[in-house]
C-alpha positions as CSV (number, residue, x, y, z in Angstrom):
1,M,-15.3,12.1,1.4
2,A,-15.1,9.9,4.4
3,I,-12.3,8.5,6.5
4,R,-12.5,4.7,6.5
5,R,-11.3,2.2,9.1
6,I,-8.0,0.6,8.3
7,L,-7.8,-3.2,8.8
8,H,-4.9,-4.4,10.9
9,Y,-2.8,-7.6,10.8
10,P,-3.8,-10.4,11.2
11,D,-7.2,-9.6,9.6
12,S,-7.9,-12.4,7.0
13,L,-9.0,-9.9,4.3
14,L,-5.5,-8.6,4.1
15,K,-4.4,-12.1,2.8
16,Q,-6.8,-12.2,-0.1
17,V,-6.2,-11.4,-3.8
18,S,-8.1,-8.4,-5.1
19,E,-10.3,-8.4,-8.2
20,P,-9.6,-6.1,-11.2
21,L,-11.9,-3.2,-11.8
22,D,-13.8,-3.2,-15.1
23,A,-14.1,0.5,-15.4
24,V,-13.5,3.8,-13.7
25,T,-16.9,4.9,-12.4
26,D,-18.1,7.6,-10.1
27,E,-18.3,5.0,-7.4
28,I,-14.6,4.2,-7.9
29,R,-13.7,7.9,-7.9
30,E,-15.6,8.3,-4.6
31,L,-13.8,5.3,-3.1
32,A,-10.4,6.8,-4.3
33,A,-11.3,10.1,-2.6
34,D,-12.1,8.2,0.7
35,M,-8.9,6.3,0.4
36,A,-6.8,9.4,-0.1
37,E,-8.5,11.1,2.9
38,T,-7.9,8.0,5.0
39,M,-4.2,7.8,3.9
40,Y,-3.6,11.5,4.7
41,D,-5.4,11.2,8.0
42,A,-3.4,8.1,9.1
43,P,-0.8,9.6,8.0
44,G,0.8,7.4,5.3
45,V,2.3,7.5,1.8
46,G,0.1,4.8,0.3
47,L,-3.1,2.8,0.8
48,A,-4.6,-0.1,-1.0
49,A,-8.3,-0.9,-1.2
50,P,-8.0,-4.2,0.7
51,Q,-6.6,-2.3,3.7
52,I,-10.1,-0.8,4.1
53,G,-11.8,-4.1,3.4
54,I,-12.5,-3.7,-0.3
55,L,-11.0,-6.4,-2.5
56,K,-10.6,-4.3,-5.6
57,R,-7.3,-3.4,-7.4
58,L,-7.1,0.3,-6.5
59,I,-4.3,2.1,-4.7
60,V,-3.6,5.7,-3.7
61,L,0.0,7.1,-3.2
62,D,1.5,10.4,-2.2
63,C,5.2,10.4,-1.6
64,A,5.7,14.2,-1.7
65,P,7.9,15.4,1.2
66,G,5.9,16.8,4.1
67,D,6.8,20.4,3.3
68,E,5.7,20.1,-0.4
69,E,2.3,20.3,-2.0
70,N,0.4,16.9,-2.2
71,D,1.1,14.8,-5.3
72,L,-1.7,12.2,-5.2
73,I,-1.5,9.3,-7.6
74,V,-4.6,7.1,-7.9
75,A,-3.9,3.9,-9.7
76,V,-6.6,1.5,-11.0
77,N,-5.5,-2.0,-11.8
78,P,-1.8,-1.2,-11.2
79,E,0.9,-3.6,-12.2
80,I,4.7,-3.7,-12.2
81,M,5.9,-4.3,-15.7
82,E,9.6,-4.6,-14.9
83,G,12.1,-3.6,-12.2
84,E,15.8,-3.3,-11.6
85,G,18.3,-2.3,-8.9
86,E,18.3,-3.1,-5.2
87,H,16.6,-1.3,-2.4
88,F,16.8,-2.5,1.2
89,E,15.4,0.0,3.7
90,E,13.0,0.1,6.5
91,E,9.3,-0.1,5.7
92,G,6.2,0.3,7.8
93,C,2.5,-0.2,7.0
94,L,-0.8,1.3,8.1
95,S,-2.1,-2.2,8.5
96,V,0.8,-3.2,10.8
97,P,1.0,-0.2,13.1
98,G,4.0,0.3,15.3
99,Y,6.3,-2.2,13.4
100,W,9.0,-1.5,10.9
101,A,11.5,-3.8,9.1
102,N,14.0,-3.7,6.3
103,V,12.6,-5.2,3.1
104,H,14.3,-6.1,-0.2
105,R,12.6,-4.2,-3.2
106,K,13.6,-3.1,-6.7
107,S,15.0,0.5,-6.7
108,N,13.4,1.3,-10.1
109,V,10.2,0.0,-11.5
110,R,8.1,0.6,-14.6
111,V,4.4,0.6,-13.6
112,R,1.2,0.6,-15.7
113,Y,-2.2,1.6,-14.4
114,T,-5.4,3.4,-15.3
115,D,-5.9,6.9,-13.9
116,L,-9.3,8.3,-12.8
117,G,-9.8,9.8,-16.2
118,G,-9.7,6.3,-17.7
119,E,-6.3,6.9,-19.4
120,V,-3.6,4.2,-19.2
121,V,-0.4,5.5,-17.6
122,D,2.9,3.8,-18.2
123,R,5.8,5.3,-16.2
124,E,9.1,4.6,-14.6
125,V,9.5,5.5,-11.0
126,D,12.3,5.3,-8.5
127,G,13.1,5.9,-4.8
128,L,10.3,6.0,-2.3
129,L,7.6,6.1,-5.0
130,A,9.0,2.8,-6.5
131,V,8.9,1.2,-3.1
132,A,5.4,2.5,-2.4
133,F,4.1,1.1,-5.7
134,Q,5.6,-2.3,-4.9
135,H,4.3,-2.3,-1.3
136,E,0.7,-1.3,-2.3
137,I,0.6,-3.7,-5.2
138,D,1.6,-6.4,-2.8
139,H,-1.5,-5.6,-0.8
140,L,-3.6,-6.2,-3.9
141,N,-2.0,-9.7,-4.1
142,G,-2.7,-10.5,-0.4
143,T,0.9,-9.9,0.6
144,L,2.1,-7.8,3.6
145,F,5.6,-6.4,3.9
146,V,6.2,-8.7,6.8
147,D,5.7,-11.7,4.4
148,H,9.0,-10.7,2.8
149,L,10.9,-11.3,6.1
150,S,13.0,-14.4,6.8
151,V,11.4,-17.2,8.9
152,L,13.5,-16.0,11.9
153,K,12.5,-12.4,11.5
154,K,8.8,-13.4,11.0
155,G,9.0,-15.1,14.4
156,I,10.5,-12.0,16.0
157,F,7.9,-9.9,14.3
158,R,5.0,-12.0,15.7
159,K,6.4,-11.7,19.3
160,K,7.0,-8.0,19.0
161,Y,3.7,-7.3,17.3
162,K,1.8,-9.2,20.0
163,K,3.4,-7.0,22.6
164,I,2.6,-3.8,20.6
165,M,-1.1,-4.8,20.3
166,E,-1.3,-5.7,24.0
167,A,0.2,-2.3,24.9
168,Q,-2.4,-0.5,22.7
169,D,-5.3,-2.5,24.3
170,Q,-4.3,-1.2,27.8
């Protein structure tokens, strides 16, 4: 396992749509292990392959509370089948370090994906896990959480984020 470099906004790879994976191979399992290691090291609750520069439909998630045992989910070709309810809370992103904003999401979603054993999983999730699935699947479609902001809030984001990046460079 290796910790990979996480791409940061405005890297153009983050805006591209990822390709589906044809099969779960040893190479994909190794990539998933690297992604999990990278996510835990960051630390975060989710990571999509495009965030480390790989345009493939693969995400890792772990929304277990900090004091509980890890609960890693690896999802190959994940998709949201349906959703309901409203969720509007603060989100952050490993690819947009230092910035958080409230985003509208569904509070409950039904997701379908293939696990590392090659089995199709169809499950309903809610709370933080539902938000994390939506957030990471957005990455696979070239969408960042800041893309969900209003025009006014996007303008504010760009100004704040520029200052955040300038402060980190010093």
